[in-house]
N, C-alpha and C positions, 0 to 999 in steps of 0.2 A: 263509642260514638254513635249517636242516634242516626237512623237512616237519612233523615232530611239533611242533617249536617254533612254527612258524607257526600250526598248528591250536590249540595251547594258548594262544597269544597272542590269537587270534581269539575263543576261548571266554571268556577272561578279559575281553576288551573287551565281549563280549556281556553278561556278568554285570554288569559295571560299568554298562553302559547300562541294564540292567533295574533295578538298584538306584537309579540316578539318576532314571529315569522314575517309579518307584513313589514315591520320597520327594518328588519335585517335586509330584506330584499330591496326595499325602497332606498335605504341608505347606500347599499352597494351600487345600485343603479344611479342614484343621485350624485354620489361622489365621482362616479365615472362619467357623468353627463349622459347617461344612456337611458334615462327614463322615457325618452321619446320612442324607443324601440318597443315599448309595451303595445303601441298601436299596431305593430307588425306581428304580434303573437297570433298563431293559429288557434282559434277556439275549438277545442276538442269536445268538451262537455259544457253544459249550461253553467255549472259552478265556476268555470273559468272566467266568465264575464264578471262574476262577483269578485274573484281573486284579482283580476286586472283593475277593477274599479277601486278596490281597497288599496292596492299598491299605488295607484295614481293619486289617491287622496293622501296617502302617507308621504309621497314625494312632495305634494303641496304643503303638507304640515312641516316637512323639513325645510322648505324654502321660505314659508311664511311665519313659522313659529308655532309654539304650543298653545298660544292664546288666540290663534286665528279661527276664522269661520270653518276652514277645512278641518281643523282639529276637532271641533264640535261635531261636524258632519261625520268624520271618521269614527268618533266615539259612538254615535248613534248607529252608524252602519255596522260596527262590530257588535253592538248590543243585539242587533237583529240577527246577524250571522251566527252568533253563539247562543242564541235562545234555545236551540235544539242541539244537544250534544253530538248526535250523529252528523248533523249538518256541519257543525264546527270542525269535526274531524275530517270530513270531506273537503272542507274549505282549506284547512292546513295543507292537505295533500295537493290540492289544486294550486295553492300559492307556490309550493315547491316545484310543481310541474311547469307552471308558467315561467318561473325564473330559469329553469333548465332550457326552456325554449327561447328565452330572451338573450341570455348570456352568450350562447354560441353565435347568434346573429350579431350581437354587439361587438364581440371580440374579433369577428371576421372582418370588420370594417376598419 
């Protein structure tokens, strides 16, 4: 496999991982009606703002549909986040970190 193909495949996989993580978190929060708890997340790292924004957009997509303006916005947002592989990996870790901070607050209420 040529090096460019391997790099493109890795970037595609990273983007797919980002999409999967964001929607898994958004769906869990949305189904439980807990998406409003995203506003209560303590921001630890600057990337956390990005993670929260992506999950909020994904919650909008879940409520408005795949053809909504929010879906297009999320698609562009994720294109930007995954443009740099190192940034994409930090983003995935941040999404996971954010959800760990949201769910205990959500389940405690």
